[in-house]
C-alpha positions in Angstrom: 11.5 14.1 40.8 10.6 17.3 42.6 7.1 16.0 42.1 7.0 13.3 44.3 5.9 13.4 47.7 8.0 13.3 50.8 8.5 10.0 53.1 5.2 9.5 54.3 6.3 7.3 57.1 8.6 10.1 58.3 5.8 12.3 58.3 3.3 10.5 59.6 5.4 10.2 63.0 5.6 13.7 63.7 1.8 15.0 62.2 -0.4 12.0 62.3 -0.7 9.9 59.2 -1.8 11.3 56.1 -2.8 8.3 54.7 -5.1 5.3 57.0 -2.0 2.9 57.2 -2.7 -0.5 59.2 -1.2 -1.4 62.1 1.8 -4.1 62.6 0.8 -7.7 61.2 -1.1 -9.7 63.5 0.1 -12.2 65.5 -0.4 -15.8 63.8 1.5 -19.0 64.2 -0.8 -21.2 62.8 1.7 -22.3 60.0 3.5 -25.7 59.7 6.6 -26.2 57.6 9.4 -28.4 57.1 12.6 -27.9 58.8 14.5 -29.1 55.7 14.3 -28.0 52.4 12.2 -30.6 50.7 12.8 -30.7 46.7 10.1 -33.6 45.6 11.1 -35.7 42.7 10.6 -32.9 39.8 14.6 -31.7 39.8 15.3 -35.5 40.1 13.1 -36.4 36.7 14.5 -33.2 35.0 18.3 -34.6 35.5 17.0 -38.1 34.4 15.4 -36.4 31.1 18.3 -35.0 30.3 20.7 -35.8 27.1 23.9 -37.2 27.8 26.7 -34.5 28.7 29.1 -33.6 31.6 26.5 -31.0 33.1 23.8 -34.2 33.3 26.8 -35.9 34.7 27.6 -33.5 37.4 24.2 -33.4 38.4 23.5 -37.0 39.0 26.3 -37.3 41.2 24.9 -34.2 43.1 21.4 -36.0 43.1 23.2 -39.4 44.3 25.5 -38.2 46.7 23.8 -35.1 48.4 21.4 -36.0 51.1 20.5 -32.4 52.4 19.9 -28.6 50.4 20.1 -25.7 51.4 17.7 -22.6 50.8 19.1 -20.5 48.6 18.8 -16.6 47.2 19.4 -17.7 44.1 16.1 -19.2 44.2 12.9 -17.1 43.7 9.5 -18.2 44.3 7.5 -16.6 41.8 4.0 -15.5 43.1 5.1 -18.3 45.2 4.9 -21.9 44.2 2.2 -21.4 41.9 2.8 -24.3 39.4 0.9 -26.4 42.1 -0.9 -23.7 44.6 -3.1 -20.7 44.0 -0.8 -17.9 43.2 -0.1 -15.2 46.1 -1.7 -17.8 48.5 -0.8 -18.5 51.8 -0.3 -22.2 50.7 1.7 -21.1 47.7 4.0 -19.0 49.6 4.6 -22.0 52.5 5.3 -24.4 49.2 8.0 -21.8 48.0 10.0 -21.6 51.5 9.5 -25.5 51.3 11.0 -26.1 48.2 14.2 -23.9 49.0 13.3 -20.3 47.9 15.5 -18.3 49.7 13.4 -15.1 48.2 9.6 -14.9 48.0 7.7 -12.4 45.7 4.2 -10.6 46.6 3.1 -8.5 43.3 1.3 -5.5 45.3 -1.7 -3.6 44.1 -4.2 -1.8 46.6 -8.2 -2.1 47.3 -11.3 0.3 47.5 -10.3 1.4 51.0 -6.3 1.9 49.7 -5.0 -1.5 51.7 -2.2 -3.2 50.2 -3.3 -6.5 48.9 -1.0 -9.6 46.9 -2.6 -9.8 43.4 -0.2 -10.3 40.1 -2.7 -7.5 38.6 -5.1 -5.3 40.0 -8.5 -6.7 37.7 -7.6 -10.5 38.1 -9.8 -11.7 41.1 -12.1 -13.3 38.7 -9.5 -15.6 37.6 -7.7 -16.2 40.6 -10.5 -16.2 43.1 -14.4 -17.2 43.7 -15.5 -13.6 43.9 -18.0 -14.9 41.1 -19.6 -17.3 43.4 -20.2 -14.8 46.3 -23.5 -13.3 45.9 -22.6 -10.4 48.1 -19.8 -9.4 46.0 -20.3 -10.6 42.8 -22.3 -7.8 42.0 -19.5 -5.1 43.3 -17.3 -6.5 40.1 -16.3 -4.0 37.4 -18.0 -6.0 34.5 -20.5 -8.8 35.8 -20.3 -11.9 34.3 -21.7 -12.6 30.5 -21.6 -16.2 29.3 -20.6 -17.1 25.7 -22.7 -17.4 23.0 -23.0 -19.9 20.3 -24.6 -20.0 17.2 -26.9 -22.5 15.4 -24.1 -24.6 14.3 -22.4 -24.5 17.6 -19.3 -22.1 17.2 -18.6 -19.6 19.4 -19.5 -16.2 18.4 -18.4 -14.4 21.7 -16.4 -15.8 24.9 -17.8 -15.5 28.5 -16.0 -12.4 30.4 -15.9 -10.7 33.9 -13.7 -8.6 35.2 -13.4 -8.1 39.2 -10.9 -5.6 40.8 -9.0 -5.1 43.8 -10.3 -1.9 44.1 -13.8 -3.1 43.6 -14.1 -4.0 47.4 -12.8 -3.2 51.0 -9.8 -5.3 52.6 -12.5 -7.0 54.8 -14.1 -7.8 51.6 -11.0 -9.1 50.1 -9.8 -11.3 53.1 -13.3 -13.4 52.9 -12.3 -14.4 49.3 -10.5 -17.8 48.5 -7.8 -18.2 46.1 -7.7 -20.7 43.4 -5.4 -21.3 40.7 -5.5 -18.8 37.7 -7.8 -20.0 35.3 -11.2 -19.0 33.5 -13.4 -21.0 31.0 -14.0 -18.9 28.1 -16.4 -20.7 26.6 -18.7 -21.4 29.9 -22.3 -20.7 29.4 -22.8 -20.3 33.6 -20.6 -18.5 36.3 -19.5 -22.1 38.1 -18.1 -23.4 34.3 -16.6 -19.9 34.0 -15.0 -19.8 37.5 -13.7 -23.4 37.7 -12.3 -24.0 34.2 -9.3 -22.9 31.9 -6.3 -24.1 34.1 -3.7 -25.3 31.9 -3.3 -29.1 32.2 0.2 -29.2 33.4 -0.8 -27.4 36.8 -2.8 -28.9 39.3 -6.0 -28.0 41.1 -5.6 -30.6 43.8 -4.3 -28.0 46.4 -6.8 -25.0 45.9 -9.5 -25.8 48.2 -8.5 -24.0 50.7 -6.5 -21.1 49.3 -5.7 -18.3 52.2 -5.9 -15.3 50.4 -2.8 -12.8 51.8 -2.6 -8.7 52.0 0.4 -7.3 51.9 1.0 -7.1 55.5 -0.2 -10.7 55.8 2.4 -11.6 53.3 5.7 -9.8 55.4 4.4 -11.6 58.6 4.2 -15.1 56.8 7.7 -14.7 55.4 9.2 -13.0 58.3 8.1 -16.6 60.0 9.5 -18.2 57.4 12.6 -16.5 57.7 13.1 -15.7 53.8 13.6 -12.4 51.8 10.9 -10.6 50.1 10.1 -8.8 46.9 6.8 -6.7 46.5 6.2 -5.8 43.7 4.4 -2.6 42.8 2.0 -3.2 39.9 1.0 -1.0 37.5 -2.3 0.4 38.8 -5.7 -0.2 36.0 -7.5 2.6 37.6 -7.2 6.6 36.8 -4.4 7.8 39.5 -4.5 9.6 41.7 -7.5 7.0 43.1 -9.1 8.7 45.6 -6.8 11.3 46.4 -4.4 7.9 46.5 -0.8 8.8 44.1 1.5 6.4 42.6 3.9 8.1 44.8 1.8 7.5 48.1 1.8 3.4 46.7 5.3 3.5 46.5 6.1 4.9 49.8 3.3 2.6 51.5 4.9 -0.5 50.5 8.4 0.5 52.2 6.5 1.9 55.0 5.1 -1.2 55.7 7.9 -3.3 55.8 9.5 -0.3 58.3 6.7 -0.6 60.0 7.1 -4.1 61.1 10.8 -3.7 61.6 11.9 -5.6 58.6 15.3 -4.4 57.4 16.3 -3.1 53.8 18.6 -6.3 53.3 15.6 -8.5 53.4 13.5 -7.0 51.1 14.2 -6.1 47.0 11.4 -4.0 46.0 10.5 -4.1 42.2 8.5 -2.8 39.2 8.0 -2.5 35.7 7.5 1.4 36.3 11.1 3.1 35.9 9.2 6.4 37.8 8.9 3.7 40.9 12.0 2.6 40.7 13.4 5.9 41.3 11.2 7.4 43.4 12.7 4.6 45.9 15.9 5.4 45.2 15.7 8.9 46.0 13.3 9.0 49.2 13.7 5.0 50.5 17.6 4.6 49.7 18.1 1.8 51.8 14.9 0.1 50.3 16.1 1.5 46.5 19.3 0.0 46.3 18.2 -3.3 46.5 15.4 -2.4 43.6 14.8 -4.9 40.5 14.3 -2.5 37.6 11.9 -5.0 35.7 11.8 -4.9 32.2 9.8 -6.5 29.5 9.7 -5.6 25.6 6.9 -3.4 24.3 6.8 -6.2 21.4 7.6 -9.5 23.0 8.5 -10.4 19.5 11.1 -7.6 19.0 12.8 -7.9 21.4 16.5 -8.2 19.7 15.5 -4.5 18.7 18.0 -2.3 20.8 15.6 0.6 20.1 13.2 -1.2 22.7 15.8 -1.6 25.1 16.5 1.1 28.2 19.6 2.7 28.2 21.8 0.8 30.3 24.5 2.8 31.0 21.6 5.7 32.1 19.7 3.4 34.6 23.2 2.2 36.1 24.3 5.9 36.4 21.1 7.2 38.3 21.8 4.1 41.1 20.0 0.9 39.3 21.9 -1.8 41.0 19.6 -5.1 39.1 18.2 -5.0 35.9 15.3 -7.7 35.6 14.4 -9.1 31.9 12.6 -12.4 30.8 14.9 -14.5 30.2 14.4 -15.6 26.6 16.4 -11.9 25.9 19.1 -13.3 27.8 19.9 -16.1 25.2 20.1 -17.0 21.8 21.6 -19.0 19.3 24.4 -18.7 16.9 24.3 -20.4 13.1 25.3 -23.2 14.2 22.0 -23.8 16.9 24.7 -23.4 19.4 23.9 -21.3 23.2 25.2 -17.8 22.9 24.5 -14.6 25.1 22.2 -12.3 23.6 23.3 -9.5 22.7 21.2 -7.3 24.9 22.6 -9.8 28.2 26.0 -8.2 27.2 25.1 -4.5 27.0 23.6 -5.1 30.7 26.8 -7.1 31.8 28.8 -4.4 30.0 26.9 -1.9 32.2 28.0 -3.6 35.4 24.3 -4.4 36.1 23.4 -7.2 38.3 20.9 -9.6 36.4 17.9 -11.6 37.8 15.8 -13.5 35.2 11.8 -14.6 35.0 10.3 -17.4 34.6 11.1 -20.9 34.9 8.7 -23.8 35.2 6.0 -21.5 33.7 5.9 -23.1 30.3 4.5 -26.7 30.5 6.4 -29.7 28.9 9.5 -28.7 27.1 8.7 -31.3 25.1 6.6 -28.9 23.1 8.9 -26.6 23.0 8.4 -24.4 25.7 6.8 -21.5 24.3 7.3 -18.1 24.7 9.9 -18.1 27.6 12.3 -20.2 25.2 11.3 -18.2 22.2 14.9 -17.2 21.0 16.2 -21.0 21.2 13.2 -23.3 20.2 13.0 -21.8 16.5 9.9 -20.3 17.2 11.7 -17.2 16.8 14.8 -17.0 16.0 16.9 -13.6 14.8 16.5 -12.2 11.5 18.1 -13.8 8.6 19.4 -16.9 10.6 18.1 -20.5 9.7 18.4 -22.5 13.1 17.2 -25.2 14.6 15.6 -25.2 18.1 17.4 -27.2 20.8 14.8 -27.2 23.2 13.0 -30.8 22.6 12.8 -32.0 26.1 11.9 -31.3 29.8 15.7 -31.9 30.9 16.5 -29.0 28.5 15.6 -26.7 31.7 19.0 -27.7 33.3 20.8 -26.8 30.2 19.5 -23.2 29.6 19.4 -22.9 33.9 23.2 -23.5 33.5 24.1 -21.4 30.6 22.0 -18.8 32.3 24.2 -18.9 35.7 27.5 -19.7 34.2 27.4 -17.6 31.0 25.1 -15.4 31.1 26.0 -14.7 34.8 22.4 -14.0 36.4 22.5 -14.0 40.2 19.2 -15.3 40.6 16.3 -17.0 38.6 12.2 -16.8 39.1 10.1 -19.9 39.4 6.9 -21.4 39.7 8.4 -24.4 41.1 11.5 -23.3 42.9 13.1 -26.6 44.1 14.3 -26.7 39.8 16.5 -23.9 40.8 16.9 -24.6 44.3 18.7 -28.2 43.1 20.6 -26.6 40.5 21.8 -23.6 42.4 22.9 -26.3 45.2 24.8 -28.6 43.1 26.1 -25.8 41.1 27.6 -23.0 42.6 28.6 -20.3 40.3 31.9 -20.1 41.3 32.8 -24.0 40.2 32.2 -23.4 36.5 33.6 -25.6 34.5 31.8 -25.0 31.4 29.7 -27.9 31.9 27.0 -26.3 29.7 28.6 -27.8 26.4 26.5 -30.4 25.2 26.6 -31.9 21.8 22.4 -31.8 19.9 21.5 -34.9 18.1 
């Protein structure tokens, strides 16, 4: 760690800022949100859709008798509430808070002038904003829009494409964009078709007309007003680093500095990254924040997640000060030869190392009547363990609560990221972990 730079926040206090840092967040009281958690109908639809089981009976009784629900730190708004609202928009964050998320995530990247903004990827502006429709900004994109081409028979020869990155524009230009639901139409022959197509049918574009884009500072101010905790994820830069003198360490430090400048204490922030060197930087240079950091992990080969050779050394990362490991949820659960839910080998290793587990991502799979796709691959029959013949157990939307219950009660996760937090909020209000009675034991037909 000797190559890492000193704490830039402390340095700037005495010698002047070595990097351009924005002032404290401006005051903006223009938000309206519910004084009480509003779950909406989805959790109750899911309970009604469950197969008969003791778990269903318990959740149904809770639904019938509970009149209010509390915000839960176990319910994390993944990119806000992006099942319905444009991800990382003001509206998505407000929606997550209304749905009971106690913690809300801002994926952090940076602009051409090295200011921090909330985007899932440094180069997703073409699919998550209206930049390609802006005559002043579209020419600045790394790769301009190219229409799809088709042969004489109508077969597509090449897909439509574009790439617009936050580093193509300044923060001032970024703040003029409009957030939209993530998606593009690969078969588009003009830019309008490209921009307004490709949203999965199980999401909605009903609320994207005024999606408000967010800088990292904007997110801090809004989430402070909403009274929730914050998860900034340092996203891997897609430009060569250093970027105009801006190093990865500068990037990591600037995220922390913006919380400190705005008087957000470390107990309200859970920084995270898929880059281990960033986690270790925070542990060494911003210890109060680093102690809460989430060590994100995703297998290089999503189909080979059971391979121990791909896993981190859990004992080693624990010894280095990491407290929380955050893998995708399919890596934590598996099926035995009788097609019953079991804790995965990797989950057991993580627990044995004494690491806290927070996992992702619920409500990102469409209808579970179709098996749920990648996030359920270890239990839907799509990717069984080698040599095992199993029947997938995911066949209806209500199965989400069976999986969620097993993750909380048997695997022992501490929190779940979700694209629609009300599902997790409802569950954690009705089924606190300490009252587990093995209600996940259900009978599959």
